[in-house]
VOROMI-809456 format. One line per field, with one value per residue (C-alpha): residue number from 1; chain; x, y, z. Coordinates in pm, whole numbers, plus 50000, padded with zeros to 5 digits. Example, Ala and Ser with C-alpha at 12.3 -4.5 7.8 and 13.67 -1.06 7.14 Angstrom:
# residues 2
seq	(1,2);
mol	(A,A);
X	(51230,51367);
Y	(49550,49894);
Z	(50780,50714);
***
This chain:
# residues 664
seq	(1,2,3,4,5,6,7,8,9,10,11,12,13,14,15,16,17,18,19,20,21,22,23,24,25,26,27,28,29,30,31,32,33,34,35,36,37,38,39,40,41,42,43,44,45,46,47,48,49,50,51,52,53,54,55,56,57,58,59,60,61,62,63,64,65,66,67,68,69,70,71,72,73,74,75,76,77,78,79,80,81,82,83,84,85,86,87,88,89,90,91,92,93,94,95,96,97,98,99,100,101,102,103,104,105,106,107,108,109,110,111,112,113,114,115,116,117,118,119,120,121,122,123,124,125,126,127,128,129,130,131,132,133,134,135,136,137,138,139,140,141,142,143,144,145,146,147,148,149,150,151,152,153,154,155,156,157,158,159,160,161,162,163,164,165,166,167,168,169,170,171,172,173,174,175,176,177,178,179,180,181,182,183,184,185,186,187,188,189,190,191,192,193,194,195,196,197,198,199,200,201,202,203,204,205,206,207,208,209,210,211,212,213,214,215,216,217,218,219,220,221,222,223,224,225,226,227,228,229,230,231,232,233,234,235,236,237,238,239,240,241,242,243,244,245,246,247,248,249,250,251,252,253,254,255,256,257,258,259,260,261,262,263,264,265,266,267,268,269,270,271,272,273,274,275,276,277,278,279,280,281,282,283,284,285,286,287,288,289,290,291,292,293,294,295,296,297,298,299,300,301,302,303,304,305,306,307,308,309,310,311,312,313,314,315,316,317,318,319,320,321,322,323,324,325,326,327,328,329,330,331,332,333,334,335,336,337,338,339,340,341,342,343,344,345,346,347,348,349,350,351,352,353,354,355,356,357,358,359,360,361,362,363,364,365,366,367,368,369,370,371,372,373,374,375,376,377,378,379,380,381,382,383,384,385,386,387,388,389,390,391,392,393,394,395,396,397,398,399,400,401,402,403,404,405,406,407,408,409,410,411,412,413,414,415,416,417,418,419,420,421,422,423,424,425,426,427,428,429,430,431,432,433,434,435,436,437,438,439,440,441,442,443,444,445,446,447,448,449,450,451,452,453,454,455,456,457,458,459,460,461,462,463,464,465,466,467,468,469,470,471,472,473,474,475,476,477,478,479,480,481,482,483,484,485,486,487,488,489,490,491,492,493,494,495,496,497,498,499,500,501,502,503,504,505,506,507,508,509,510,511,512,513,514,515,516,517,518,519,520,521,522,523,524,525,526,527,528,529,530,531,532,533,534,535,536,537,538,539,540,541,542,543,544,545,546,547,548,549,550,551,552,553,554,555,556,557,558,559,560,561,562,563,564,565,566,567,568,569,570,571,572,573,574,575,576,577,578,579,580,581,582,583,584,585,586,587,588,589,590,591,592,593,594,595,596,597,598,599,600,601,602,603,604,605,606,607,608,609,610,611,612,613,614,615,616,617,618,619,620,621,622,623,624,625,626,627,628,629,630,631,632,633,634,635,636,637,638,639,640,641,642,643,644,645,646,647,648,649,650,651,652,653,654,655,656,657,658,659,660,661,662,663,664);
mol	(A,A,A,A,A,A,A,A,A,A,A,A,A,A,A,A,A,A,A,A,A,A,A,A,A,A,A,A,A,A,A,A,A,A,A,A,A,A,A,A,A,A,A,A,A,A,A,A,A,A,A,A,A,A,A,A,A,A,A,A,A,A,A,A,A,A,A,A,A,A,A,A,A,A,A,A,A,A,A,A,A,A,A,A,A,A,A,A,A,A,A,A,A,A,A,A,A,A,A,A,A,A,A,A,A,A,A,A,A,A,A,A,A,A,A,A,A,A,A,A,A,A,A,A,A,A,A,A,A,A,A,A,A,A,A,A,A,A,A,A,A,A,A,A,A,A,A,A,A,A,A,A,A,A,A,A,A,A,A,A,A,A,A,A,A,A,A,A,A,A,A,A,A,A,A,A,A,A,A,A,A,A,A,A,A,A,A,A,A,A,A,A,A,A,A,A,A,A,A,A,A,A,A,A,A,A,A,A,A,A,A,A,A,A,A,A,A,A,A,A,A,A,A,A,A,A,A,A,A,A,A,A,A,A,A,A,A,A,A,A,A,A,A,A,A,A,A,A,A,A,A,A,A,A,A,A,A,A,A,A,A,A,A,A,A,A,A,A,A,A,A,A,A,A,A,A,A,A,A,A,A,A,A,A,A,A,A,A,A,A,A,A,A,A,A,A,A,A,A,A,A,A,A,A,A,A,A,A,A,A,A,A,A,A,A,A,A,A,A,A,A,A,A,A,A,A,A,A,A,A,A,A,A,A,A,A,A,A,A,A,A,A,A,A,A,A,A,A,A,A,A,A,A,A,A,A,A,A,A,A,A,A,A,A,A,A,A,A,A,A,A,A,A,A,A,A,A,A,A,A,A,A,A,A,A,A,A,A,A,A,A,A,A,A,A,A,A,A,A,A,A,A,A,A,A,A,A,A,A,A,A,A,A,A,A,A,A,A,A,A,A,A,A,A,A,A,A,A,A,A,A,A,A,A,A,A,A,A,A,A,A,A,A,A,A,A,A,A,A,A,A,A,A,A,A,A,A,A,A,A,A,A,A,A,A,A,A,A,A,A,A,A,A,A,A,A,A,A,A,A,A,A,A,A,A,A,A,A,A,A,A,A,A,A,A,A,A,A,A,A,A,A,A,A,A,A,A,A,A,A,A,A,A,A,A,A,A,A,A,A,A,A,A,A,A,A,A,A,A,A,A,A,A,A,A,A,A,A,A,A,A,A,A,A,A,A,A,A,A,A,A,A,A,A,A,A,A,A,A,A,A,A,A,A,A,A,A,A,A,A,A,A,A,A,A,A,A,A,A,A,A,A,A,A,A,A,A,A,A,A,A,A,A,A,A,A,A,A,A,A,A,A,A,A,A,A,A,A,A,A,A,A,A,A,A,A,A,A,A,A,A,A,A,A,A,A,A,A,A,A,A,A,A,A,A,A,A,A,A,A,A,A,A,A,A,A,A,A,A,A,A,A,A,A,A,A,A,A,A,A,A,A,A,A);
X	(49824,49663,49619,49992,50077,49862,50036,50382,50585,50686,51040,51129,51312,51129,50785,50865,50950,50640,50447,50610,50539,50198,50169,50338,50110,49834,49901,50017,49668,49482,49627,49594,49236,49135,49327,49108,48788,48857,48937,48641,48438,48558,48428,48098,48074,48103,47858,47594,47659,47596,47315,47158,47198,47064,46760,46693,46679,46409,46227,46230,46123,45843,45743,45762,45545,45281,45269,45242,44968,44792,44835,44708,44336,44338,44426,44163,43904,43983,43927,43567,43488,43598,43352,43069,42982,42885,42921,42720,42805,42540,42612,43033,42926,42735,43012,43254,43057,43006,43436,43442,43825,43860,43764,44065,44358,44312,44221,44011,43913,43751,43691,43867,43767,44037,43968,44058,43682,43628,43318,43246,43435,43423,43585,43543,43457,43178,43272,43411,43225,43379,43709,43950,44272,44360,44726,44847,45154,45044,44746,44914,45174,44939,44784,45112,45258,44901,45029,44996,45147,45223,45264,45534,45382,45137,44888,44535,44295,44006,44112,44462,44645,44973,44894,45034,44823,44806,44661,44558,44400,44085,44060,43763,43752,43950,44249,44195,44188,43848,43881,44171,44122,44296,44313,44494,44713,44688,45076,44972,44746,44894,44844,45029,45359,45292,45470,45781,45849,45910,46235,46383,46733,46781,46710,46722,46728,46451,46381,46246,46157,46193,46206,46528,46440,46453,46041,45977,45731,45763,45925,45855,45790,45429,45470,45789,45577,45591,45854,46208,46488,46647,46362,46477,46860,47162,47135,47425,47679,47574,47227,47389,47571,47237,47052,47332,47253,47487,47333,47489,47626,47871,47937,47897,47738,47396,47277,47257,47639,47546,47806,47575,47567,47359,47199,47031,46859,46647,46271,46207,45860,45895,46249,46236,46522,46452,46694,46801,46969,47154,47338,47637,47611,47320,47486,47783,47653,47721,48093,48091,47968,48239,48504,48445,48476,48796,48962,48838,49017,49319,49353,49312,49546,49839,49722,49864,50178,50269,50236,50437,50676,50730,50839,51080,51228,51253,51468,51691,51736,51878,52277,52157,52020,52337,52579,52305,52372,52753,52750,52569,52804,53081,52900,52899,53283,53203,53345,53638,53547,53743,53428,53280,53531,53344,53394,53063,53061,52744,52608,52590,52967,53065,52847,53039,53347,53281,53116,53466,53649,53419,53442,53832,53844,53620,53800,54115,53934,53790,54163,54279,53962,54061,54389,54271,54027,54322,54519,54237,54134,54508,54509,54159,54223,54578,54473,54394,54012,53711,53563,53187,52919,52554,52282,51922,51834,52107,52294,52692,52806,53140,53375,53729,53987,54009,53644,53735,54034,53849,53523,53570,53298,53407,53411,53291,53002,52888,52884,52526,52393,52187,52353,52109,52222,52592,52619,52286,51981,52123,52411,52162,51942,52215,52306,51925,51864,52209,52168,51803,51951,52251,51966,51811,52082,52272,52645,52622,52893,52852,53043,52998,53174,53218,53411,53782,53926,54090,54269,54252,53893,53616,53730,53561,53521,53374,53169,53105,52846,52881,52600,52636,52421,52351,52279,51937,51998,51871,52115,52167,52381,52625,52977,53097,53426,53507,53807,53896,53918,54050,54318,54224,53910,54115,54346,54059,53883,54235,54261,53875,53949,54258,54116,53828,54085,54287,54594,54732,54399,54259,53915,53720,53903,53723,53621,53443,53288,53170,52988,52811,52702,52499,52340,52288,52092,51903,51764,51690,51460,51303,51272,51176,51414,51665,52014,52313,52664,52952,53251,53563,53897,54151,54193,54548,54687,54949,55121,55118,55291,55531,55621,55624,55689,55502,55552,55361,55096,55042,54992,54754,54571,54556,54426,54177,54042,54033,53823,53582,53484,53436,53191,52958,52746,52900,52625,52763,53047,53372,53632,53917,53876,54243,54506,54317,53962,53745,53349,53081,52745,52515,52160,51858,51867,51581,51616,51855,51883,52011,52272,52387,52422,52645,52836,52873,53008,53275,53406,53427,53638,53871,53923,54101,54477,54644,54912,55195,55528,55678,55403,55046,54939,54566,54393,54031,53801,53569,53253,53007,52700,52420,52121,51957,51557,51456,51470,51724,52034,52329,52584,52832,52611,52572,52936,52972,52656,52871,53174,52987,52891,53249,53362,53078,53192,53522,53426,53231,53581,53652,53620,53274,52949,52777,52460,52292,51969,51935,51636,51364);
Y	(47495,47134,47140,47195,46912,46692,46776,46757,46465,46171,46212,45840,45854,45494,45676,45981,45771,45588,45875,46037,45755,45785,46153,46125,45833,46012,46317,46170,45967,46249,46503,46291,46209,46574,46685,46372,46522,46871,46822,46592,46893,47148,46929,46855,47226,47310,47003,47126,47488,47423,47206,47445,47708,47463,47357,47730,47813,47534,47726,48027,47878,47735,48069,48226,47931,47992,48384,48356,48081,48370,48619,48372,48353,48756,48735,48481,48679,49003,48825,48695,49040,49229,48965,48977,49338,49392,49782,49855,49805,49526,49337,49392,49251,48950,48871,48896,48647,48414,48336,48067,48043,48380,48220,47989,48178,48495,48684,48978,49079,49352,49553,49915,50195,50412,50647,50447,50368,50026,49931,49564,49330,49005,48976,48776,49133,49392,49612,49957,50233,50510,50312,50430,50308,50610,50714,50353,50253,49936,50090,50367,50156,49910,50202,50368,50000,49854,49523,49295,49412,49252,49493,49538,49392,49601,49623,49571,49868,49683,49349,49476,49169,49156,49095,49150,49295,49153,49344,49298,49574,49513,49630,49730,49694,49983,49863,50117,50004,49997,49865,49706,49381,49379,49072,49027,48738,48697,48671,48462,48205,47890,47768,48090,47902,47665,47418,47631,47468,47105,47257,47384,47260,46981,46994,47338,47525,47725,47971,48314,48577,48932,49247,49379,49676,49413,49367,49036,48887,48509,48338,48031,48290,48438,48736,48902,48905,49313,49386,49487,49231,49444,49489,49234,49369,49380,49153,48944,49022,48738,48927,49259,49153,48966,49321,49457,49223,48900,48579,48246,48063,48149,48085,48326,48380,48479,48754,48463,48383,48008,47957,47875,47813,48111,48100,48369,48380,48647,48574,48663,48794,49036,49114,48939,48763,48383,48283,47983,47949,47601,47591,47395,47202,47010,47029,46854,46645,46288,46423,46563,46263,46079,46313,46189,45810,45852,46039,45790,45532,45728,45767,45360,45315,45546,45380,45014,45171,45356,45023,44848,45132,45066,44738,44781,45103,44890,44658,44923,45115,44832,44952,45291,45193,44972,45275,45495,45290,45325,45685,45669,45451,45673,45982,45789,45734,45348,45325,45510,45705,45401,45187,45437,45279,44997,44831,44846,44979,45132,45508,45377,45313,45612,45800,45628,45677,46067,46095,45959,46221,46470,46398,46415,46705,46851,46774,46916,47220,47274,47251,47521,47751,47709,47864,48111,48230,48220,48450,48678,48772,48829,49096,49236,49295,49489,49719,50099,50049,49930,49611,49530,49277,49363,49124,49208,49271,49539,49319,49264,48961,49054,49307,49348,49426,49813,49903,49790,49990,50334,50338,50177,49907,49538,49335,49043,49186,49363,49063,48985,49253,49531,49865,50057,49847,49883,50284,50401,50553,50886,50699,50432,50712,50856,50530,50373,50553,50436,50121,50100,50224,49927,49671,49789,49714,50037,50123,50407,50656,50878,51070,51136,51269,51197,51390,51250,51228,51492,51747,51547,51741,51591,51304,51253,50935,50799,50493,50295,50038,49747,49509,49147,49008,48644,48395,48471,48823,48963,49149,48875,49135,49469,49514,49819,49989,50293,50528,50800,51117,51371,51497,51491,51684,51922,51955,51972,52283,52474,52428,52559,52833,52915,52924,53163,53394,53691,53618,53958,54093,53776,53879,53676,53687,53724,53347,53370,53696,53540,53258,53483,53709,53507,53325,53677,53769,53461,53515,53876,53785,53518,53731,54023,54244,54484,54445,54662,54592,54850,54885,55058,55164,55342,55717,55782,55466,55437,55756,55564,55274,55526,55740,55501,55199,54833,54756,55068,54977,54633,54783,55039,54757,54516,54837,54924,54580,54571,54906,54803,54465,54634,54927,54659,54364,54043,53887,54144,54003,54200,54097,54216,54142,54289,54593,54813,54712,54591,54516,54473,54251,54428,54198,54318,54658,54877,55184,55415,55646,55343,55223,55612,55572,55290,55431,55751,55513,55369,55711,55827,55514,55554,55898,55853,55867,55492,55439,55313,55213,55531,55739,55837,55889,56012,55763,55847,55589,55656,55437,55311,55167,54964,54891,54583,54484,54222,54130,53915,54117,53905,53923,54086,54321,54439,54475,54667,54898,54945,55013,55307,55432,55468,55635,55870,55895,55978,56258,56401,56481,56151,56080,56030,55800,55778,55535,55386,55175,54869,54916,54597);
Z	(51904,51909,51496,51470,51696,51472,51175,51321,51164,51422,51575,51458,51081,51031,51109,50886,50628,50609,50645,50356,50121,50251,50164,49818,49709,49849,49656,49312,49327,49424,49202,48901,48987,49043,48757,48541,48697,48618,48253,48235,48408,48169,47877,48030,48091,47728,47621,47883,47808,47421,47498,47709,47418,47161,47376,47455,47067,47009,47311,47107,46775,47013,47144,46778,46667,46982,46874,46491,46593,46769,46494,46274,46462,46450,46093,46011,46203,46022,45694,45861,45964,45628,45444,45694,45598,46003,46039,46361,46692,46776,46440,46539,46901,46764,46549,46841,47047,46753,46761,47004,46926,47119,47447,47394,47271,47423,47785,47625,47268,47096,46766,46768,46533,46365,46599,46902,47028,47138,46924,47056,47294,47471,47821,48147,48295,48246,47936,48024,47871,47636,47619,47389,47286,47099,47200,47295,47141,47000,46826,46663,46531,46389,46232,46102,45973,45878,45992,46341,46648,46973,47221,47506,47864,48009,48298,48153,48223,48354,48476,48617,48529,48317,47971,47599,47359,46982,46710,46341,46106,45909,45581,45365,45007,44876,45110,45384,45752,45861,46217,46421,46620,46959,47164,47523,47655,48033,48154,48437,48263,48322,47962,47825,47721,47966,47801,47813,48186,47994,47833,48176,48238,48471,48863,48997,48650,48534,48242,48209,47938,47948,47772,47606,47862,48140,48195,48334,48050,48189,48487,48744,49023,48876,49134,48907,48588,48500,48725,48636,48635,48871,49131,49364,49364,49121,48800,48739,48518,48211,48237,48196,47881,47747,47789,47583,47266,47398,47250,47361,47668,47961,48329,48602,48932,49028,49245,49540,49499,49313,49026,48735,48350,48147,47819,47613,47292,47120,47021,46678,46680,46980,47048,47408,47552,47649,47903,48118,48445,48546,48879,48794,49119,49006,48643,48778,49079,48917,48877,49251,49407,49165,49287,49677,49560,49421,49700,49927,49684,49712,50070,50101,49854,50027,50353,50187,50008,50368,50558,50297,50292,50667,50648,50390,50589,50888,50729,50515,50857,51052,50995,51091,51391,51524,51437,51650,51976,51882,51896,52232,52391,52261,52420,52752,52710,52705,52344,52174,51805,51667,51673,51369,51135,50998,50672,50505,50147,50129,50222,50586,50566,50444,50661,50984,50823,50765,51134,51269,51054,51172,51567,51556,51366,51578,51903,51735,51635,52009,52127,51873,51968,52356,52260,52024,52281,52529,52314,52210,52583,52638,52363,52438,52791,52707,52391,52523,52386,52577,52384,52486,52372,52438,52363,52230,52618,52672,52869,52894,52721,52727,52900,52823,53141,53005,53078,53432,53458,53267,53450,53776,53740,53827,53477,53685,53854,53537,53309,53218,53393,53200,53120,53344,53650,53569,53454,53591,53456,53318,53121,52991,52827,52669,52470,52426,52106,51936,52056,51909,51589,51587,51669,51345,51124,51137,51226,51490,51618,51895,52206,52547,52824,53221,53506,53565,53842,54075,53831,53503,53472,53201,52960,52653,52476,52161,52086,51779,51751,51511,51440,51466,51191,51218,50933,50928,50870,51221,51440,51747,51945,51909,51938,52130,52093,52290,52222,52456,52238,52530,52368,52029,52133,52291,51980,51754,51952,51961,51609,51552,51759,51593,51229,51289,51530,51392,51533,51632,51781,51906,51792,51508,51169,50810,50793,51134,51001,50681,50880,51110,50890,50667,50992,51131,50796,50762,51189,51089,50803,51024,51334,51166,51366,51218,51239,51168,50994,51112,50877,51071,50967,51159,51041,50852,51001,50698,50879,51201,51045,50859,51106,51413,51269,51215,51622,51712,51437,51546,51931,51775,51607,51917,52117,51891,51849,52252,52259,52031,52185,52526,52343,52223,52362,52432,52170,51940,51680,51638,51319,51155,50780,50697,50780,50976,50829,51129,51097,51389,51341,51553,51594,51732,51727,51763,51513,51325,51627,51834,51576,51536,51932,51929,51667,51864,52138,51960,51832,52195,52333,52032,52094,52427,52347,52314,52564,52346,52442,52235,52465,52432,52065,51948,51708,51565,51359,51081,51099,50814,50898,50680,50859,50688,50792,50528,50135,49904,50000,49995,50290,50013,49916,50264,50335,50014,50166,50500,50305,50096,50429,50573,50248,50330,50659,50561,50307,50600,50772,50923,51328,51257,51156,50830,50782,50507,50480,50280,50069,50125);
***
């Protein structure tokens, strides 16, 4: 919070303009300086990286020369040994003892027979009896290639020190290998590649050598010699690329998170990798110091520009200050707005005249707004619709007169009160979900009912919530429009009943039956409880119509439907399909025996004579019942199965029941 206050611009326009001048100058100078330094740093990085690689290549040549010098020493000794004619162990030992150069160039040395036995040796340690080099890779490679070999780094079997072994075959007069000279170099000796340290990059940089497999041969930290490069943690990406064959220089980050220049070069004699690491904070220390000085100079230059800008701004804004004082006097009604009509021809004069026009137009607009509000209030108070405006705290900000008339709540007392306080907790709970959706930006409609006064019964209303979206895109409030739909609702319910009812008998019609049938079959599959569909017609109904007339036929149909309704459960649906064809949907039956019992009950109810205006009339019915338990049967297929059962009942002599069960 304190930092935000410090970064906030001053309230004074003069101070703001001066600060802006200061910041612009500072940004321009600093950006130019930093861009220049960035370009210089990239160029310096390329030059330094190239120089580092060239230096590394020179170091690799030096190491190759060092190793070649040690090979040449052994090669000269091999020639001397071949010419000396020494054959037994004692003469071989005297030969080695006479070679003073061995102590300068090597750690240990020995003459090895072709069978691997060490015949003579010179060493700072007591000779190990029975030492044999047979099977050692460097020894076997020397015999196989008949050439000098430099071994991989290994731990000496006698000294335990990290060493590399240089070999040289000794040939007899016939050109066969008679002996092998083997000399070791102690990797921890200060003079082994000691001059390598003089080739390291600047402060903080260092060189090291590792095999292509990652075993360290030379390192400023001698304790890491003979350790794998990953012994102290994961390796950097540049080092990984070098082990995969990369040579050259690149930038990267060390495992300690330090940005650095890396360079890698292979040593021809051994295939080892010579590497250098040069931290960038050391490589570019002069540039970093220069950056701080340039930024300080930029700040000083910007301060001087800000002070100069302050004086210029004060002079330029004097007319604007006079206009500000005039506006203040106009607000206190000490001056009229005509004082703003000054004759200056610059931007301040234009601003003054435009401000005068704006104030005049605003006064006219305010008068028009007052008239519009008066007319709008008159209109909203007389429309047969409740109009409200609800804020984000679910409080009424506007209520028209119809609200008070319909709901008996005082408009004056309800203003700025929450819906919960005005209508009660139950009414608020009904509206809360829809309000939340409206404040989320959705247009919402819902219906509710309230108890009317005296004989008026329940009244139905429909509410529409329309979000009031502000310029920022957020919903600032919600308009509520409430219409009374009591009559419309009653008419709709009557139409729905009429659309699903047979006009003659008053029971369900074919449309209602089709809707119920699909739902009943779906519930049967879900509950795994059987259902039955009864298909009925009136035996010899055509003869009744022909003999007694259609009026009597209609009486029979209505009485037939009434007896069916009385014979089944209230949850069962009785419907008339057409003519004298009726169906009954029986859900949740237990067995075929129960279904047959229901059919027999209906048969008995119909057998009672029908009392018509023309006198009593005996009537019978035939019933076909299809039982459905599960499966993919459609409603039309189940109705067809019940129809087949009806025809079976008629073939059996009418006035009876026939059952068929749907296959699963």
